[in-house]
Structures are given as structure tokens and as C-alpha cells.
C-alpha positions in Angstrom: -0.1 -0.1 -0.3 1.1 3.3 -0.8 1.9 6.1 2.0 1.2 8.9 -0.5 -2.4 10.4 -0.6 -4.0 9.3 -3.4 -5.5 12.6 -5.1 -8.6 12.1 -7.4 -9.7 15.2 -9.1 -13.4 14.6 -10.4 -14.7 16.9 -13.4 -18.3 17.4 -13.1 -21.3 19.9 -12.6 -23.7 20.2 -9.8 -26.3 17.7 -11.2 -23.6 15.1 -10.7 -23.0 15.9 -7.4 -24.4 12.6 -5.9 -22.6 10.7 -8.9 -19.3 11.7 -7.3 -20.3 10.2 -3.9 -21.0 6.8 -5.8 -17.6 7.2 -7.7 -16.0 7.7 -4.0 -17.5 5.1 -2.4 -16.6 2.7 -5.3 -12.8 4.0 -5.1 -12.7 3.7 -1.2 -14.6 0.0 -1.1 -11.8 -1.3 -3.1 -8.2 0.0 -1.8 -6.8 0.4 1.6 -4.9 3.4 0.3 -5.2 7.0 1.7 -7.6 8.4 -1.1 -8.8 12.0 -1.4 -11.7 12.4 -3.6 -11.7 16.2 -5.1 -15.0 17.7 -6.6 -14.3 20.4 -9.2 -17.9 21.7 -9.6 -18.2 25.2 -11.1 -14.4 26.1 -11.3 -14.0 29.6 -12.3 -12.4 29.0 -15.8 -12.2 31.8 -18.9 -14.7 31.8 -21.4 -13.4 31.6 -24.8 -14.3 34.6 -26.9 -14.8 32.5 -30.2 -18.0 30.3 -28.8 -16.9 27.3 -30.9 -14.0 27.0 -28.3 -16.8 26.6 -25.4 -16.8 24.1 -22.8 -19.0 20.9 -24.0 -19.9 20.0 -20.6 -19.7 22.7 -17.7 -16.6 20.9 -16.6 -14.3 20.4 -19.8 -11.7 22.5 -18.8 -11.6 21.6 -15.1 -8.9 18.9 -16.0 -6.0 21.4 -16.8 -6.6 23.1 -13.8 -5.7 20.4 -11.6 -1.9 20.7 -11.7 -2.4 24.6 -10.1 -4.8 23.3 -7.5 -2.4 20.4 -6.3 0.3 23.1 -6.1 2.4 21.8 -8.6 3.3 19.0 -6.4 3.4 15.3 -6.7 0.9 13.1 -8.9 -2.8 13.4 -9.4 -5.7 11.4 -11.2 -8.7 12.8 -13.1 -12.0 11.1 -13.5 -15.2 12.3 -14.8 -18.5 11.7 -12.4 -20.1 9.5 -14.4 -17.8 6.3 -13.4 -17.6 3.6 -10.9 -14.5 1.7 -9.9 -14.2 -2.2 -9.1 -10.3 -2.6 -8.5 -7.7 -1.2 -6.1 -6.9 2.5 -7.3 -3.5 2.0 -6.4 -3.0 0.2 -9.8 -3.8 3.0 -11.7 -1.8 5.5 -9.6 1.4 3.7 -9.8 1.6 3.5 -13.4 5.2 4.7 -14.4 5.6 7.9 -16.1 8.9 7.4 -17.6 9.5 10.6 -19.9 5.7 11.7 -20.0 4.0 14.2 -17.9 0.2 12.9 -18.5 -1.0 9.1 -19.3 -4.2 8.9 -20.9 -6.3 5.9 -22.5 -4.1 3.4 -24.5 -7.1 1.8 -26.8 -10.5 1.7 -27.3 -12.2 -2.1 -27.1 -15.2 -3.9 -27.1 -17.1 -1.6 -29.7 -19.2 -4.4 -31.1 -21.0 -4.8 -27.8 -20.7 -0.9 -26.2 -21.8 0.5 -29.8 -25.0 -1.9 -29.5 -27.5 -0.2 -27.4 -29.8 2.8 -27.8 -28.0 6.6 -27.5 -24.3 6.0 -28.9 -22.4 8.3 -30.6 -21.5 7.3 -34.5 -18.3 6.5 -33.5 -16.0 6.4 -30.0 -13.1 8.3 -29.8 -9.9 7.7 -27.6 -11.0 10.2 -24.2 -8.8 12.0 -21.6 -11.6 11.0 -19.0 -8.9 9.2 -17.2 -5.8 10.9 -16.8 -2.7 10.5 -14.6 -0.8 13.9 -14.1 2.8 14.4 -12.7 1.7 18.0 -11.7 5.5 18.8 -10.4 6.2 19.3 -14.3 2.9 20.8 -15.6 2.9 24.5 -15.7 -0.5 24.7 -17.1 -2.3 27.7 -16.9 -5.9 27.5 -17.8 -6.2 31.0 -19.3 -3.4 30.6 -21.5 -5.0 27.4 -22.7 -8.0 29.4 -23.5 -6.2 32.1 -25.0 -4.3 30.4 -27.3 -7.0 28.5 -28.5 -9.0 31.5 -29.4 -5.9 32.9 -31.2 -6.4 29.5 -33.4 -3.1 27.9 -32.5 -5.3 24.8 -32.0 -8.7 23.7 -32.1 -11.2 22.6 -28.9 -10.7 19.0 -30.3 -7.0 19.0 -30.6 -6.8 20.1 -27.0 -9.2 17.9 -25.9 -8.7 14.5 -27.3 -4.8 14.6 -28.6 -3.9 17.1 -25.5 -1.8 19.0 -28.2 -0.5 21.5 -25.4 2.1 19.1 -24.5 5.2 17.5 -27.2 4.0 14.1 -28.4 6.7 12.6 -26.4 5.5 13.7 -23.2 2.2 11.9 -23.6 2.0 8.4 -22.4 -0.7 6.2 -24.1 -0.4 3.4 -21.1 -3.8 3.7 -19.3 -5.2 0.5 -20.1 -8.8 0.5 -21.6 -9.9 -1.7 -18.3 -9.5 1.7 -16.6 -11.8 3.6 -18.7 -14.2 1.0 -20.1 -16.6 2.9 -22.2 -19.8 1.7 -21.8 -18.8 -2.2 -21.3 -17.9 -4.6 -18.3 -16.6 -7.7 -17.4 -14.2 -9.6 -15.5 -11.3 -7.5 -16.1 -13.1 -4.2 -15.8 -11.3 -1.7 -13.5 -13.2 1.6 -14.1 -16.7 1.5 -16.3 -17.3 4.8 -17.8 -20.9 5.4 -18.4 -20.1 7.9 -21.0 -23.1 7.8 -23.1 -25.3 10.6 -21.5 -28.4 9.5 -22.7 -28.6 6.1 -21.1 -26.6 6.9 -17.6 -28.4 4.6 -15.5 -29.5 7.6 -13.0 -31.4 9.1 -16.0 -32.2 6.3 -18.2 -33.7 2.5 -17.7 -31.6 1.8 -21.2 -28.5 1.0 -19.9 -27.4 -2.7 -19.8 -25.0 -2.3 -17.1 -27.0 0.1 -14.9 -27.8 -3.0 -12.5 -24.0 -2.6 -11.6 -24.1 1.2 -10.5 -27.6 0.3 -8.6 -26.0 -2.3 -6.4 -23.3 0.2 -5.4 -26.3 2.7 -4.6 -28.1 0.1 -2.5 -24.8 -0.8 -0.4 -24.1 2.7 0.2 -28.2 3.1 1.4 -27.8 -0.1 3.6 -24.4 0.9 5.2 -25.7 4.9 5.7 -23.3 6.0 3.5 -26.4 7.6 1.7 -29.9 8.3 2.6 -33.2 8.2 1.3 -33.4 11.9 1.6 -30.6 12.9 0.1 -31.5 10.6 -2.9 -35.0 11.8 -3.0 -33.4 15.7 -2.9 -31.6 14.7 -6.3 -34.8 13.8 -7.8 -36.7 16.6 -6.7 -34.2 18.8 -8.2 -34.6 17.0 -11.4 -30.9 15.5 -11.8 -31.9 11.9 -11.4 -35.2 10.0 -12.9 -38.0 9.5 -10.7 -38.3 5.9 -11.4 -34.7 5.5 -9.6 -36.6 4.9 -6.3 -38.6 2.3 -7.6 -35.4 0.7 -9.7 -33.4 0.6 -6.0 -36.2 -0.5 -4.1 -37.4 -3.3 -6.4 -35.3 -3.6 -9.6 -33.1 -6.8 -8.4 -36.1 -8.8 -7.6 -37.6 -8.5 -11.1 -37.2 -11.6 -13.1 -35.1 -11.4 -16.6 -38.3 -11.8 -18.7 -40.1 -9.1 -16.7 -37.6 -6.7 -16.9 -38.8 -5.0 -20.0 -42.1 -4.6 -18.5 -40.4 -3.2 -15.5 -38.4 -0.9 -17.5 -41.3 0.4 -19.7 -43.1 1.0 -16.4 -40.3 3.3 -15.1 -40.0 5.1 -18.3 -43.9 5.9 -18.3 -43.7 6.9 -14.5 -40.4 9.0 -15.5 -42.6 10.8 -18.5 -45.8 11.6 -16.6 -43.7 13.3 -14.0 -42.4 15.8 -17.1 -38.9 14.5 -16.4 -36.2 15.5 -19.0 -32.7 14.3 -18.6 -29.9 16.4 -18.3 -32.2 19.2 -18.8 -29.4 21.9 -17.8 -26.9 20.6 -20.3 -29.0 20.3 -23.1 -30.3 23.9 -22.7 -26.8 25.2 -22.3 -26.0 23.5 -25.5 -29.2 25.2 -27.4 -27.2 28.2 -26.2 -23.8 27.6 -27.4 -25.1 26.6 -30.4 -27.2 29.6 -31.3 -24.4 31.5 -30.1 -22.3 29.9 -32.5 -24.2 30.7 -35.3 -24.4 34.2 -34.3 -20.6 34.3 -34.2 -20.0 33.0 -37.7 -22.8 34.9 -39.1 -20.8 38.0 -37.9 -17.5 37.0 -38.9 -18.4 35.8 -42.3 -17.2 38.5 -44.9 -20.2 40.3 -46.4 -21.1 40.2 -49.9 -20.2 43.4 -51.8 
């Protein structure tokens, strides 16, 4: 066991506050190491002049704030909130940097399974949603990063998916898929990432791996790590689907052949309650898309 404090910085918005608690619980349940989980909710990051460079989520740029938040000392792990851990996090923490400053995902596997469900993207892209950072060797400043993007030195996609702010030899592609398993679970999975927003278990009945997340929540309720009052509060706030209470209480007792009917009743319950998954996120997206159209119209050369 490491004597270091394993610092896990989690990018999230307010709607994922309870998801962070489930992630933290799953991390600490599988290790004896000293782990500190640090939520990064509503960080004060600069807003790009060009709306096309705006954050796709409320926390897209949070990961670039980590070295400064860590005092430019030691290691740190970055994770998204929509994750769940099944193995000792020391395995990820102790990956060697060699000459790299940041370690990110190595590959994508099991596309035939993870793409065979509702609400999937057209293709999966290697993500920086799980990162190991050597904060002592990273001088990132989020203001400079956004300014350089606005000046056209790189695109949003190059920043977020290619980590272009570092030379290629300082990015190590050595984080195993099993530590950022995109919508896939088997006996080798270290961390599952419920990355498809429309089917995350707390907002949808349609995630084939949702029962794994529900079981973690049941553990938390059983040992007092989570209360029904808090869970119902998140539902009342519109962050979680109303049928989640029914799912947690009774879902594990429903035979497989009755599960489709159980899910349809849950979906109807959510619909009748007027529930809309990720309502604030999609409203922000609508506002951003409108700003992009106006910006491009203003920026385009006018005909004489």
C-alpha cells in the first residue's frame, strides 16, 4: 500500500454531485490506501471569445486546472463523475510515467458490444476522461490555454482529444482500456465509464450495465453512506429520474423476462412526471449553438 495520499480530482457539474459520491464510495471500497476525492464543480475558468471553443460540458476545462490546484506537487488522477471503480486504484496510481508528464487511454475495445445499445455516438473516440498527471512537471495555466485556442493555435478537438498542449513524447498512451472501460463491463474491468449521457443509469432505464451502479447505491443506503432523503432530494431537483427509487427498491427482485415490462413502467413514470434527462446540459448546448451561429454570421465576409 502506498503511503502517499492518492488525489482524485473529479470533473462534474452540480447535477452529478451524487454521482461523485457513488464514484468515491466505489474507489474507497476497493482500496486500503489513503484516497482524497476532490470534486471540481463550477470552477472559475475563462470563457472563450469564440463560442466554438466553449466547453461541451460545464467541466471540460477543469482537468487543465489540476496541476495548479495540486500546488504543482506530486501526482494526481483526473476522472469524470460518471464512473464506477471495481479494483484497487493503486494500480492506476502506480503506472510509471517514464519520460511522460501525462498518461491517457491506450486504446478502445469491445466496440461491437458498447455500440450495440440506444443513444450511442456514431463512433467512439479515445478520451482523456481518465488521466494520470505529474503535477510537479506541468505548468498549465487555464487562462493561457483558452487564449491560445482563441488565437487559433489549436482547436477544441486537438486540445481535448489529442492533448496538443504537450509535445507528443510527453504524453504516454499507457492507461489500459480497463481503467476507462467505455460502456463495457466484464471480469477484467477496473473502471466502467457510463459515457453515453442519454443512457446513464441515473437518468435512463436503457443502460445494460445499469444494475451494477444500482447495486453500489444499495450498498451505500445499507451502510448509511447515502440516505433516501438525499437521493430523493436529487430527484426532486430534477437531476435523477423519478423512477430511480422504484429501481433501487425493487429492481433486483424482477426476473429477467419481466425486466422489459418493469423498465417500460419506469419510463412511463418518468414521462408522466415531466422528467427530462440532463435538462440544464441540453439547454446550455442550445444556447452555445445559437451563439456559434451568430458568431459565424458576424464573422463571415459580407458580399459587396
